[in-house]
C-alpha positions in Angstrom: -4.1 21.4 30.1 -2.6 18.9 27.5 -3.0 15.1 28.0 0.8 13.3 28.2 -0.4 10.7 25.8 -1.2 13.6 23.3 2.5 14.9 24.1 3.8 11.5 23.2 1.7 11.0 20.2 2.4 14.6 18.8 6.6 13.5 19.2 6.2 10.2 17.6 6.3 10.7 13.5 3.6 8.8 11.4 4.4 6.3 9.0 3.6 8.7 6.0 6.5 11.0 7.7 9.0 8.1 8.1 8.3 7.1 4.4 8.9 10.9 3.4 5.6 12.3 2.6 3.8 12.3 -0.6 6.8 12.5 -2.8 7.9 9.4 -1.6 4.8 7.5 -1.3 4.2 8.2 -5.1 7.7 7.2 -5.8 6.7 4.0 -3.9 3.6 3.5 -5.9 5.1 4.3 -9.1 7.9 1.7 -8.5 5.2 -0.9 -7.2 3.3 -0.6 -10.5 6.7 -0.3 -12.6 7.6 -3.6 -11.3 4.2 -5.1 -11.8 4.3 -4.3 -15.2 7.9 -5.5 -16.0 8.4 -8.5 -13.9 6.9 -11.9 -14.8 6.8 -13.0 -11.3 3.9 -10.5 -10.8 1.7 -11.5 -14.1 -0.7 -12.8 -11.8 -2.0 -9.7 -10.0 -1.0 -7.4 -13.0 -3.7 -9.4 -15.0 -6.3 -8.4 -12.4 -5.6 -4.8 -13.2 -7.0 -2.7 -16.3 -4.4 -2.2 -19.5 -3.7 1.3 -18.1 -2.3 1.3 -14.5 -2.9 5.4 -14.2 -6.1 5.1 -12.3 -4.9 2.3 -10.0 -1.5 4.5 -9.4 -3.7 7.3 -8.5 -6.0 5.1 -6.0 -3.3 3.4 -4.2 -1.1 6.5 -3.7 -4.2 8.4 -2.5 -5.2 5.3 -0.3 -1.5 4.9 1.0 -1.2 8.6 2.2 -3.9 8.2 4.5 -3.3 4.7 5.6 0.1 5.9 6.6 -1.0 8.6 8.7 -1.0 11.4 5.9 -3.6 13.4 4.1 -6.8 11.6 3.5 -7.2 11.8 -0.2 -8.8 8.4 -1.0 -11.7 9.4 1.3 -12.2 12.9 0.0 -12.3 11.7 -3.4 -14.0 8.1 -3.3 -15.5 7.7 0.3 -14.6 5.1 2.5 -12.2 2.7 1.2 -14.3 -0.5 1.6 -11.2 -2.4 0.8 -12.4 -5.9 0.9 -15.7 -5.1 -0.6 -14.0 -3.3 -3.7 -11.8 -6.2 -4.2 -14.4 -8.7 -4.2 -15.1 -9.2 -7.8 -11.0 -10.2 -8.0 -9.9 -13.5 -7.4 -7.5 -13.1 -4.5 -6.1 -16.1 -3.1 -2.8 -16.7 -1.3 -0.7 -16.5 -4.5 -1.9 -12.9 -5.4 -1.5 -12.1 -1.9 2.1 -13.4 -2.0 2.9 -11.5 -5.4 1.3 -8.3 -4.2 3.7 -8.3 -0.7 6.8 -9.5 -2.9 6.0 -6.7 -5.4 5.9 -4.0 -2.5 8.7 -5.3 -0.6 11.2 -5.1 -3.7 9.4 -1.6 -4.4 10.3 -0.5 -0.8 13.7 -1.5 -1.1 14.2 -0.1 -4.6 13.3 3.3 -3.2 15.4 3.0 -0.4 13.1 3.0 2.7 15.3 1.8 5.7 15.2 -1.7 6.3 13.1 -1.5 10.1 10.7 0.6 8.1 10.4 -1.9 5.2 9.8 -4.6 7.9 7.2 -2.8 9.8 5.1 -1.8 6.9 5.5 -5.3 5.2 4.1 -6.8 8.6 1.1 -4.1 8.4 0.9 -4.6 4.6 0.8 -8.6 5.3 -2.2 -8.2 7.6 -4.4 -6.2 5.2 -3.4 -8.4 2.1 -4.2 -11.7 3.9 -7.7 -10.0 5.0 -8.0 -9.3 1.1 -7.9 -13.1 0.2 -11.7 -14.2 -1.1 -10.7 -17.7 -2.6 -9.1 -21.0 -1.5 -5.6 -21.8 -2.3 
């Protein structure tokens, strides 16, 4: 006998599905890092990354797939994300959080995600990005 909650859950698409699956997540990540590389407004967070963004692109893509409710590529390749611990070596204050969020908001808009989905994701991104802060300011 199935549980009503299971039936309701099965009927609700995941954020991963709403975004459009792996191809769209990759498009989002690529646009995010392209903007980071191109726009002076994001120089602060760009400076926290290595010269080549290839590894960063892959890791964010893998992470977002699972975080959005799709395949757990990151966990299968790297283990538990331990986001805060992995970011502790980098100085992240409110300005870096805000740059990251603006860059992601711009990338979501550029790839054409619907506004209600962008707002929903930005709220979740804010919670995570705010938790990543490890410096005052």
